[in-house]
PDB file of N, CA, C and O in Angstrom:
ATOM      1  N   MET A   1      50.945 -15.674  33.606  1.00  0.00           N
ATOM      2  CA  MET A   1      50.102 -16.134  32.513  1.00  0.00           C
ATOM      3  C   MET A   1      50.855 -17.155  31.652  1.00  0.00           C
ATOM      4  O   MET A   1      50.262 -18.122  31.174  1.00  0.00           O
ATOM      5  N   GLU A   2      52.152 -16.942  31.457  1.00  0.00           N
ATOM      6  CA  GLU A   2      52.947 -17.846  30.622  1.00  0.00           C
ATOM      7  C   GLU A   2      52.929 -19.270  31.179  1.00  0.00           C
ATOM      8  O   GLU A   2      52.835 -20.232  30.416  1.00  0.00           O
ATOM      9  N   GLU A   3      53.020 -19.409  32.500  1.00  0.00           N
ATOM     10  CA  GLU A   3      52.992 -20.728  33.136  1.00  0.00           C
ATOM     11  C   GLU A   3      51.639 -21.408  32.917  1.00  0.00           C
ATOM     12  O   GLU A   3      51.581 -22.613  32.674  1.00  0.00           O
ATOM     13  N   ILE A   4      50.570 -20.646  33.001  1.00  0.00           N
ATOM     14  CA  ILE A   4      49.228 -21.204  32.794  1.00  0.00           C
ATOM     15  C   ILE A   4      49.079 -21.670  31.341  1.00  0.00           C
ATOM     16  O   ILE A   4      48.514 -22.733  31.087  1.00  0.00           O
ATOM     17  N   ILE A   5      49.578 -20.888  30.400  1.00  0.00           N
ATOM     18  CA  ILE A   5      49.502 -21.276  28.988  1.00  0.00           C
ATOM     19  C   ILE A   5      50.267 -22.578  28.759  1.00  0.00           C
ATOM     20  O   ILE A   5      49.802 -23.440  28.013  1.00  0.00           O
ATOM     21  N   LYS A   6      51.427 -22.735  29.387  1.00  0.00           N
ATOM     22  CA  LYS A   6      52.196 -23.975  29.253  1.00  0.00           C
ATOM     23  C   LYS A   6      51.404 -25.162  29.792  1.00  0.00           C
ATOM     24  O   LYS A   6      51.418 -26.238  29.194  1.00  0.00           O
ATOM     25  N   ARG A   7      50.714 -24.975  30.917  1.00  0.00           N
ATOM     26  CA  ARG A   7      49.903 -26.051  31.488  1.00  0.00           C
ATOM     27  C   ARG A   7      48.715 -26.383  30.585  1.00  0.00           C
ATOM     28  O   ARG A   7      48.348 -27.549  30.441  1.00  0.00           O
ATOM     29  N   ILE A   8      48.121 -25.364  29.985  1.00  0.00           N
ATOM     30  CA  ILE A   8      47.014 -25.582  29.046  1.00  0.00           C
ATOM     31  C   ILE A   8      47.516 -26.359  27.830  1.00  0.00           C
ATOM     32  O   ILE A   8      46.872 -27.312  27.393  1.00  0.00           O
ATOM     33  N   GLU A   9      48.653 -25.958  27.288  1.00  0.00           N
ATOM     34  CA  GLU A   9      49.219 -26.650  26.129  1.00  0.00           C
ATOM     35  C   GLU A   9      49.515 -28.116  26.451  1.00  0.00           C
ATOM     36  O   GLU A   9      49.281 -28.996  25.623  1.00  0.00           O
ATOM     37  N   LYS A  10      50.025 -28.370  27.643  1.00  0.00           N
ATOM     38  CA  LYS A  10      50.316 -29.748  28.066  1.00  0.00           C
ATOM     39  C   LYS A  10      49.024 -30.562  28.130  1.00  0.00           C
ATOM     40  O   LYS A  10      48.989 -31.706  27.678  1.00  0.00           O
ATOM     41  N   SER A  11      47.982 -29.987  28.681  1.00  0.00           N
ATOM     42  CA  SER A  11      46.697 -30.663  28.784  1.00  0.00           C
ATOM     43  C   SER A  11      46.121 -30.955  27.395  1.00  0.00           C
ATOM     44  O   SER A  11      45.585 -32.037  27.158  1.00  0.00           O
ATOM     45  N   ILE A  12      46.231 -29.996  26.488  1.00  0.00           N
ATOM     46  CA  ILE A  12      45.755 -30.199  25.114  1.00  0.00           C
ATOM     47  C   ILE A  12      46.539 -31.327  24.447  1.00  0.00           C
ATOM     48  O   ILE A  12      45.961 -32.131  23.715  1.00  0.00           O
ATOM     49  N   GLU A  13      47.831 -31.396  24.689  1.00  0.00           N
ATOM     50  CA  GLU A  13      48.645 -32.469  24.112  1.00  0.00           C
ATOM     51  C   GLU A  13      48.172 -33.838  24.607  1.00  0.00           C
ATOM     52  O   GLU A  13      48.254 -34.823  23.873  1.00  0.00           O
ATOM     53  N   GLU A  14      47.682 -33.904  25.833  1.00  0.00           N
ATOM     54  CA  GLU A  14      47.208 -35.173  26.382  1.00  0.00           C
ATOM     55  C   GLU A  14      45.875 -35.600  25.782  1.00  0.00           C
ATOM     56  O   GLU A  14      45.596 -36.796  25.696  1.00  0.00           O
ATOM     57  N   VAL A  15      45.048 -34.647  25.366  1.00  0.00           N
ATOM     58  CA  VAL A  15      43.747 -34.972  24.788  1.00  0.00           C
ATOM     59  C   VAL A  15      43.830 -35.148  23.265  1.00  0.00           C
ATOM     60  O   VAL A  15      42.965 -35.785  22.663  1.00  0.00           O
ATOM     61  N   ARG A  16      44.847 -34.596  22.663  1.00  0.00           N
ATOM     62  CA  ARG A  16      45.007 -34.622  21.204  1.00  0.00           C
ATOM     63  C   ARG A  16      44.946 -36.034  20.602  1.00  0.00           C
ATOM     64  O   ARG A  16      44.271 -36.206  19.587  1.00  0.00           O
ATOM     65  N   PRO A  17      45.612 -37.056  21.167  1.00  0.00           N
ATOM     66  CA  PRO A  17      45.555 -38.393  20.551  1.00  0.00           C
ATOM     67  C   PRO A  17      44.130 -38.944  20.414  1.00  0.00           C
ATOM     68  O   PRO A  17      43.844 -39.683  19.471  1.00  0.00           O
ATOM     69  N   PHE A  18      43.244 -38.597  21.335  1.00  0.00           N
ATOM     70  CA  PHE A  18      41.863 -39.065  21.259  1.00  0.00           C
ATOM     71  C   PHE A  18      41.138 -38.422  20.075  1.00  0.00           C
ATOM     72  O   PHE A  18      40.344 -39.071  19.394  1.00  0.00           O
ATOM     73  N   LEU A  19      41.418 -37.154  19.843  1.00  0.00           N
ATOM     74  CA  LEU A  19      40.822 -36.462  18.702  1.00  0.00           C
ATOM     75  C   LEU A  19      41.410 -36.986  17.393  1.00  0.00           C
ATOM     76  O   LEU A  19      40.691 -37.179  16.413  1.00  0.00           O
ATOM     77  N   GLN A  20      42.713 -37.212  17.386  1.00  0.00           N
ATOM     78  CA  GLN A  20      43.378 -37.687  16.172  1.00  0.00           C
ATOM     79  C   GLN A  20      42.921 -39.099  15.811  1.00  0.00           C
ATOM     80  O   GLN A  20      42.901 -39.462  14.635  1.00  0.00           O
ATOM     81  N   ALA A  21      42.557 -39.889  16.806  1.00  0.00           N
ATOM     82  CA  ALA A  21      42.072 -41.248  16.540  1.00  0.00           C
ATOM     83  C   ALA A  21      40.778 -41.230  15.732  1.00  0.00           C
ATOM     84  O   ALA A  21      40.466 -42.194  15.033  1.00  0.00           O
ATOM     85  N   ASP A  22      40.028 -40.135  15.826  1.00  0.00           N
ATOM     86  CA  ASP A  22      38.784 -39.988  15.070  1.00  0.00           C
ATOM     87  C   ASP A  22      38.961 -39.093  13.841  1.00  0.00           C
ATOM     88  O   ASP A  22      37.977 -38.654  13.245  1.00  0.00           O
ATOM     89  N   GLY A  23      40.204 -38.825  13.464  1.00  0.00           N
ATOM     90  CA  GLY A  23      40.462 -38.031  12.265  1.00  0.00           C
ATOM     91  C   GLY A  23      40.436 -36.535  12.489  1.00  0.00           C
ATOM     92  O   GLY A  23      40.351 -35.768  11.530  1.00  0.00           O
ATOM     93  N   GLY A  24      40.509 -36.107  13.736  1.00  0.00           N
ATOM     94  CA  GLY A  24      40.474 -34.683  14.037  1.00  0.00           C
ATOM     95  C   GLY A  24      41.741 -34.207  14.711  1.00  0.00           C
ATOM     96  O   GLY A  24      42.720 -34.945  14.827  1.00  0.00           O
ATOM     97  N   ASP A  25      41.706 -32.968  15.151  1.00  0.00           N
ATOM     98  CA  ASP A  25      42.830 -32.385  15.885  1.00  0.00           C
ATOM     99  C   ASP A  25      42.337 -31.103  16.540  1.00  0.00           C
ATOM    100  O   ASP A  25      41.190 -30.697  16.353  1.00  0.00           O
ATOM    101  N   ILE A  26      43.197 -30.486  17.295  1.00  0.00           N
ATOM    102  CA  ILE A  26      42.853 -29.258  18.016  1.00  0.00           C
ATOM    103  C   ILE A  26      44.082 -28.364  18.055  1.00  0.00           C
ATOM    104  O   ILE A  26      45.209 -28.847  18.169  1.00  0.00           O
ATOM    105  N   SER A  27      43.860 -27.066  17.962  1.00  0.00           N
ATOM    106  CA  SER A  27      44.965 -26.125  18.131  1.00  0.00           C
ATOM    107  C   SER A  27      44.530 -25.006  19.066  1.00  0.00           C
ATOM    108  O   SER A  27      43.384 -24.557  19.037  1.00  0.00           O
ATOM    109  N   LEU A  28      45.455 -24.574  19.883  1.00  0.00           N
ATOM    110  CA  LEU A  28      45.215 -23.469  20.805  1.00  0.00           C
ATOM    111  C   LEU A  28      45.327 -22.167  20.026  1.00  0.00           C
ATOM    112  O   LEU A  28      46.338 -21.915  19.370  1.00  0.00           O
ATOM    113  N   VAL A  29      44.289 -21.342  20.101  1.00  0.00           N
ATOM    114  CA  VAL A  29      44.292 -20.056  19.418  1.00  0.00           C
ATOM    115  C   VAL A  29      44.766 -18.967  20.370  1.00  0.00           C
ATOM    116  O   VAL A  29      45.685 -18.213  20.052  1.00  0.00           O
ATOM    117  N   GLU A  30      44.131 -18.887  21.548  1.00  0.00           N
ATOM    118  CA  GLU A  30      44.544 -17.891  22.541  1.00  0.00           C
ATOM    119  C   GLU A  30      43.938 -18.207  23.890  1.00  0.00           C
ATOM    120  O   GLU A  30      42.983 -18.975  24.008  1.00  0.00           O
ATOM    121  N   VAL A  31      44.522 -17.590  24.903  1.00  0.00           N
ATOM    122  CA  VAL A  31      43.970 -17.604  26.250  1.00  0.00           C
ATOM    123  C   VAL A  31      43.727 -16.144  26.605  1.00  0.00           C
ATOM    124  O   VAL A  31      44.658 -15.339  26.620  1.00  0.00           O
ATOM    125  N   THR A  32      42.474 -15.805  26.890  1.00  0.00           N
ATOM    126  CA  THR A  32      42.138 -14.415  27.193  1.00  0.00           C
ATOM    127  C   THR A  32      42.576 -14.062  28.617  1.00  0.00           C
ATOM    128  O   THR A  32      42.842 -14.957  29.419  1.00  0.00           O
ATOM    129  N   PRO A  33      42.654 -12.775  28.938  1.00  0.00           N
ATOM    130  CA  PRO A  33      43.042 -12.368  30.294  1.00  0.00           C
ATOM    131  C   PRO A  33      42.110 -12.916  31.389  1.00  0.00           C
ATOM    132  O   PRO A  33      42.522 -13.063  32.540  1.00  0.00           O
ATOM    133  N   ASP A  34      40.856 -13.215  31.026  1.00  0.00           N
ATOM    134  CA  ASP A  34      39.942 -13.781  32.023  1.00  0.00           C
ATOM    135  C   ASP A  34      39.868 -15.310  31.912  1.00  0.00           C
ATOM    136  O   ASP A  34      38.898 -15.924  32.356  1.00  0.00           O
ATOM    137  N   PHE A  35      40.896 -15.912  31.319  1.00  0.00           N
ATOM    138  CA  PHE A  35      41.096 -17.360  31.263  1.00  0.00           C
ATOM    139  C   PHE A  35      40.013 -18.110  30.487  1.00  0.00           C
ATOM    140  O   PHE A  35      39.597 -19.202  30.873  1.00  0.00           O
ATOM    141  N   ILE A  36      39.569 -17.508  29.396  1.00  0.00           N
ATOM    142  CA  ILE A  36      38.751 -18.208  28.419  1.00  0.00           C
ATOM    143  C   ILE A  36      39.734 -18.769  27.393  1.00  0.00           C
ATOM    144  O   ILE A  36      40.519 -18.022  26.810  1.00  0.00           O
ATOM    145  N   VAL A  37      39.691 -20.072  27.175  1.00  0.00           N
ATOM    146  CA  VAL A  37      40.602 -20.727  26.236  1.00  0.00           C
ATOM    147  C   VAL A  37      39.891 -20.849  24.895  1.00  0.00           C
ATOM    148  O   VAL A  37      38.826 -21.460  24.801  1.00  0.00           O
ATOM    149  N   ARG A  38      40.482 -20.271  23.868  1.00  0.00           N
ATOM    150  CA  ARG A  38      39.917 -20.336  22.518  1.00  0.00           C
ATOM    151  C   ARG A  38      40.728 -21.354  21.723  1.00  0.00           C
ATOM    152  O   ARG A  38      41.950 -21.256  21.610  1.00  0.00           O
ATOM    153  N   VAL A  39      40.013 -22.329  21.179  1.00  0.00           N
ATOM    154  CA  VAL A  39      40.667 -23.377  20.406  1.00  0.00           C
ATOM    155  C   VAL A  39      40.002 -23.505  19.047  1.00  0.00           C
ATOM    156  O   VAL A  39      38.885 -23.032  18.837  1.00  0.00           O
ATOM    157  N   LYS A  40      40.700 -24.149  18.136  1.00  0.00           N
ATOM    158  CA  LYS A  40      40.135 -24.447  16.823  1.00  0.00           C
ATOM    159  C   LYS A  40      40.147 -25.961  16.673  1.00  0.00           C
ATOM    160  O   LYS A  40      41.190 -26.604  16.788  1.00  0.00           O
ATOM    161  N   LEU A  41      38.963 -26.522  16.414  1.00  0.00           N
ATOM    162  CA  LEU A  41      38.865 -27.946  16.137  1.00  0.00           C
ATOM    163  C   LEU A  41      39.126 -28.149  14.651  1.00  0.00           C
ATOM    164  O   LEU A  41      38.566 -27.441  13.815  1.00  0.00           O
ATOM    165  N   LEU A  42      39.972 -29.112  14.326  1.00  0.00           N
ATOM    166  CA  LEU A  42      40.439 -29.310  12.967  1.00  0.00           C
ATOM    167  C   LEU A  42      40.037 -30.680  12.432  1.00  0.00           C
ATOM    168  O   LEU A  42      39.642 -31.564  13.193  1.00  0.00           O
ATOM    169  N   GLY A  43      40.141 -30.845  11.132  1.00  0.00           N
ATOM    170  CA  GLY A  43      39.862 -32.126  10.501  1.00  0.00           C
ATOM    171  C   GLY A  43      38.427 -32.557  10.731  1.00  0.00           C
ATOM    172  O   GLY A  43      37.505 -31.746  10.641  1.00  0.00           O
ATOM    173  N   ALA A  44      38.238 -33.829  11.029  1.00  0.00           N
ATOM    174  CA  ALA A  44      36.894 -34.371  11.238  1.00  0.00           C
ATOM    175  C   ALA A  44      36.185 -33.682  12.399  1.00  0.00           C
ATOM    176  O   ALA A  44      34.958 -33.580  12.398  1.00  0.00           O
ATOM    177  N   CYS A  45      36.934 -33.214  13.380  1.00  0.00           N
ATOM    178  CA  CYS A  45      36.314 -32.549  14.540  1.00  0.00           C
ATOM    179  C   CYS A  45      35.676 -31.213  14.163  1.00  0.00           C
ATOM    180  O   CYS A  45      34.715 -30.778  14.797  1.00  0.00           O
ATOM    181  N   GLY A  46      36.208 -30.576  13.142  1.00  0.00           N
ATOM    182  CA  GLY A  46      35.687 -29.279  12.738  1.00  0.00           C
ATOM    183  C   GLY A  46      34.286 -29.334  12.170  1.00  0.00           C
ATOM    184  O   GLY A  46      33.536 -28.362  12.263  1.00  0.00           O
ATOM    185  N   SER A  47      33.921 -30.479  11.574  1.00  0.00           N
ATOM    186  CA  SER A  47      32.605 -30.585  10.947  1.00  0.00           C
ATOM    187  C   SER A  47      31.707 -31.625  11.606  1.00  0.00           C
ATOM    188  O   SER A  47      30.588 -31.858  11.149  1.00  0.00           O
ATOM    189  N   CYS A  48      32.178 -32.237  12.652  1.00  0.00           N
ATOM    190  CA  CYS A  48      31.418 -33.294  13.321  1.00  0.00           C
ATOM    191  C   CYS A  48      30.228 -32.707  14.087  1.00  0.00           C
ATOM    192  O   CYS A  48      30.375 -31.698  14.776  1.00  0.00           O
ATOM    193  N   PRO A  49      29.042 -33.338  13.970  1.00  0.00           N
ATOM    194  CA  PRO A  49      27.874 -32.830  14.705  1.00  0.00           C
ATOM    195  C   PRO A  49      28.031 -32.947  16.223  1.00  0.00           C
ATOM    196  O   PRO A  49      27.298 -32.306  16.975  1.00  0.00           O
ATOM    197  N   PHE A  50      28.973 -33.754  16.667  1.00  0.00           N
ATOM    198  CA  PHE A  50      29.199 -33.918  18.108  1.00  0.00           C
ATOM    199  C   PHE A  50      30.349 -33.058  18.622  1.00  0.00           C
ATOM    200  O   PHE A  50      30.786 -33.228  19.760  1.00  0.00           O
ATOM    201  N   SER A  51      30.842 -32.141  17.800  1.00  0.00           N
ATOM    202  CA  SER A  51      32.017 -31.356  18.197  1.00  0.00           C
ATOM    203  C   SER A  51      31.768 -30.510  19.438  1.00  0.00           C
ATOM    204  O   SER A  51      32.686 -30.311  20.233  1.00  0.00           O
ATOM    205  N   VAL A  52      30.549 -30.008  19.627  1.00  0.00           N
ATOM    206  CA  VAL A  52      30.260 -29.210  20.829  1.00  0.00           C
ATOM    207  C   VAL A  52      30.368 -30.099  22.069  1.00  0.00           C
ATOM    208  O   VAL A  52      30.907 -29.680  23.094  1.00  0.00           O
ATOM    209  N   GLN A  53      29.855 -31.320  21.972  1.00  0.00           N
ATOM    210  CA  GLN A  53      29.962 -32.244  23.101  1.00  0.00           C
ATOM    211  C   GLN A  53      31.414 -32.618  23.355  1.00  0.00           C
ATOM    212  O   GLN A  53      31.853 -32.675  24.504  1.00  0.00           O
ATOM    213  N   THR A  54      32.156 -32.871  22.290  1.00  0.00           N
ATOM    214  CA  THR A  54      33.577 -33.181  22.431  1.00  0.00           C
ATOM    215  C   THR A  54      34.292 -32.036  23.124  1.00  0.00           C
ATOM    216  O   THR A  54      35.110 -32.247  24.020  1.00  0.00           O
ATOM    217  N   LEU A  55      33.973 -30.820  22.698  1.00  0.00           N
ATOM    218  CA  LEU A  55      34.626 -29.644  23.253  1.00  0.00           C
ATOM    219  C   LEU A  55      34.298 -29.479  24.733  1.00  0.00           C
ATOM    220  O   LEU A  55      35.201 -29.304  25.551  1.00  0.00           O
ATOM    221  N   LYS A  56      33.021 -29.533  25.082  1.00  0.00           N
ATOM    222  CA  LYS A  56      32.600 -29.261  26.453  1.00  0.00           C
ATOM    223  C   LYS A  56      32.852 -30.436  27.395  1.00  0.00           C
ATOM    224  O   LYS A  56      33.383 -30.250  28.490  1.00  0.00           O
ATOM    225  N   LEU A  57      32.475 -31.640  26.976  1.00  0.00           N
ATOM    226  CA  LEU A  57      32.585 -32.796  27.866  1.00  0.00           C
ATOM    227  C   LEU A  57      33.967 -33.435  27.845  1.00  0.00           C
ATOM    228  O   LEU A  57      34.343 -34.122  28.795  1.00  0.00           O
ATOM    229  N   GLY A  58      34.713 -33.221  26.794  1.00  0.00           N
ATOM    230  CA  GLY A  58      36.049 -33.799  26.708  1.00  0.00           C
ATOM    231  C   GLY A  58      37.127 -32.783  27.006  1.00  0.00           C
ATOM    232  O   GLY A  58      37.782 -32.840  28.047  1.00  0.00           O
ATOM    233  N   VAL A  59      37.306 -31.858  26.090  1.00  0.00           N
ATOM    234  CA  VAL A  59      38.409 -30.898  26.185  1.00  0.00           C
ATOM    235  C   VAL A  59      38.245 -29.966  27.384  1.00  0.00           C
ATOM    236  O   VAL A  59      39.173 -29.818  28.180  1.00  0.00           O
ATOM    237  N   GLU A  60      37.075 -29.336  27.523  1.00  0.00           N
ATOM    238  CA  GLU A  60      36.887 -28.373  28.610  1.00  0.00           C
ATOM    239  C   GLU A  60      37.021 -29.044  29.983  1.00  0.00           C
ATOM    240  O   GLU A  60      37.681 -28.502  30.869  1.00  0.00           O
ATOM    241  N   ASP A  61      36.411 -30.201  30.163  1.00  0.00           N
ATOM    242  CA  ASP A  61      36.525 -30.894  31.453  1.00  0.00           C
ATOM    243  C   ASP A  61      37.972 -31.209  31.782  1.00  0.00           C
ATOM    244  O   ASP A  61      38.407 -31.023  32.918  1.00  0.00           O
ATOM    245  N   LYS A  62      38.723 -31.687  30.796  1.00  0.00           N
ATOM    246  CA  LYS A  62      40.138 -32.031  31.008  1.00  0.00           C
ATOM    247  C   LYS A  62      40.946 -30.787  31.358  1.00  0.00           C
ATOM    248  O   LYS A  62      41.740 -30.808  32.299  1.00  0.00           O
ATOM    249  N   LEU A  63      40.751 -29.714  30.614  1.00  0.00           N
ATOM    250  CA  LEU A  63      41.506 -28.494  30.885  1.00  0.00           C
ATOM    251  C   LEU A  63      41.177 -27.918  32.254  1.00  0.00           C
ATOM    252  O   LEU A  63      42.077 -27.491  32.977  1.00  0.00           O
ATOM    253  N   LYS A  64      39.906 -27.900  32.617  1.00  0.00           N
ATOM    254  CA  LYS A  64      39.515 -27.367  33.925  1.00  0.00           C
ATOM    255  C   LYS A  64      40.096 -28.213  35.065  1.00  0.00           C
ATOM    256  O   LYS A  64      40.455 -27.686  36.118  1.00  0.00           O
ATOM    257  N   LYS A  65      40.181 -29.517  34.843  1.00  0.00           N
ATOM    258  CA  LYS A  65      40.757 -30.409  35.852  1.00  0.00           C
ATOM    259  C   LYS A  65      42.255 -30.147  36.000  1.00  0.00           C
ATOM    260  O   LYS A  65      42.778 -30.050  37.110  1.00  0.00           O
ATOM    261  N   ASP A  66      42.934 -30.035  34.855  1.00  0.00           N
ATOM    262  CA  ASP A  66      44.387 -29.845  34.864  1.00  0.00           C
ATOM    263  C   ASP A  66      44.801 -28.422  35.214  1.00  0.00           C
ATOM    264  O   ASP A  66      45.844 -28.205  35.832  1.00  0.00           O
ATOM    265  N   VAL A  67      43.973 -27.447  34.813  1.00  0.00           N
ATOM    266  CA  VAL A  67      44.305 -26.028  35.003  1.00  0.00           C
ATOM    267  C   VAL A  67      43.058 -25.343  35.584  1.00  0.00           C
ATOM    268  O   VAL A  67      42.246 -24.804  34.833  1.00  0.00           O
ATOM    269  N   PRO A  68      42.903 -25.361  36.902  1.00  0.00           N
ATOM    270  CA  PRO A  68      41.683 -24.831  37.528  1.00  0.00           C
ATOM    271  C   PRO A  68      41.371 -23.370  37.206  1.00  0.00           C
ATOM    272  O   PRO A  68      40.235 -22.927  37.372  1.00  0.00           O
ATOM    273  N   GLU A  69      42.368 -22.625  36.749  1.00  0.00           N
ATOM    274  CA  GLU A  69      42.142 -21.223  36.394  1.00  0.00           C
ATOM    275  C   GLU A  69      41.255 -21.065  35.165  1.00  0.00           C
ATOM    276  O   GLU A  69      40.638 -20.016  34.977  1.00  0.00           O
ATOM    277  N   VAL A  70      41.184 -22.097  34.329  1.00  0.00           N
ATOM    278  CA  VAL A  70      40.391 -22.040  33.095  1.00  0.00           C
ATOM    279  C   VAL A  70      38.922 -21.909  33.435  1.00  0.00           C
ATOM    280  O   VAL A  70      38.378 -22.703  34.204  1.00  0.00           O
ATOM    281  N   LYS A  71      38.271 -20.889  32.851  1.00  0.00           N
ATOM    282  CA  LYS A  71      36.844 -20.635  33.088  1.00  0.00           C
ATOM    283  C   LYS A  71      35.980 -21.351  32.059  1.00  0.00           C
ATOM    284  O   LYS A  71      34.930 -21.901  32.394  1.00  0.00           O
ATOM    285  N   GLU A  72      36.429 -21.341  30.796  1.00  0.00           N
ATOM    286  CA  GLU A  72      35.637 -21.920  29.724  1.00  0.00           C
ATOM    287  C   GLU A  72      36.531 -22.204  28.533  1.00  0.00           C
ATOM    288  O   GLU A  72      37.573 -21.571  28.361  1.00  0.00           O
ATOM    289  N   VAL A  73      36.119 -23.160  27.711  1.00  0.00           N
ATOM    290  CA  VAL A  73      36.819 -23.454  26.460  1.00  0.00           C
ATOM    291  C   VAL A  73      35.799 -23.224  25.346  1.00  0.00           C
ATOM    292  O   VAL A  73      34.700 -23.778  25.376  1.00  0.00           O
ATOM    293  N   VAL A  74      36.171 -22.406  24.370  1.00  0.00           N
ATOM    294  CA  VAL A  74      35.275 -22.114  23.251  1.00  0.00           C
ATOM    295  C   VAL A  74      35.985 -22.378  21.932  1.00  0.00           C
ATOM    296  O   VAL A  74      37.202 -22.232  21.820  1.00  0.00           O
ATOM    297  N   SER A  75      35.197 -22.768  20.939  1.00  0.00           N
ATOM    298  CA  SER A  75      35.721 -23.012  19.611  1.00  0.00           C
ATOM    299  C   SER A  75      35.579 -21.747  18.768  1.00  0.00           C
ATOM    300  O   SER A  75      34.546 -21.079  18.806  1.00  0.00           O
ATOM    301  N   VAL A  76      36.613 -21.428  18.016  1.00  0.00           N
ATOM    302  CA  VAL A  76      36.568 -20.247  17.150  1.00  0.00           C
ATOM    303  C   VAL A  76      36.735 -20.653  15.701  1.00  0.00           C
ATOM    304  O   VAL A  76      36.725 -19.799  14.815  1.00  0.00           O
TER     305      VAL A  76
END
């Protein structure tokens, strides 16, 4: 599990500059035993009406591509 978390963190670091360019950010909260990734969208991303699309079409797609074990990414 530790190796998977490291790969998830690396993937999040790669997507972070795109979020920061729009005044937002992301932090990893936890990875559940069934590989649900819980993240917190911060700054402008936390209140943006498009945050669900950003999460699903941006972050989740990237994480699933980089870490196939990931089942879903959810915002908490």
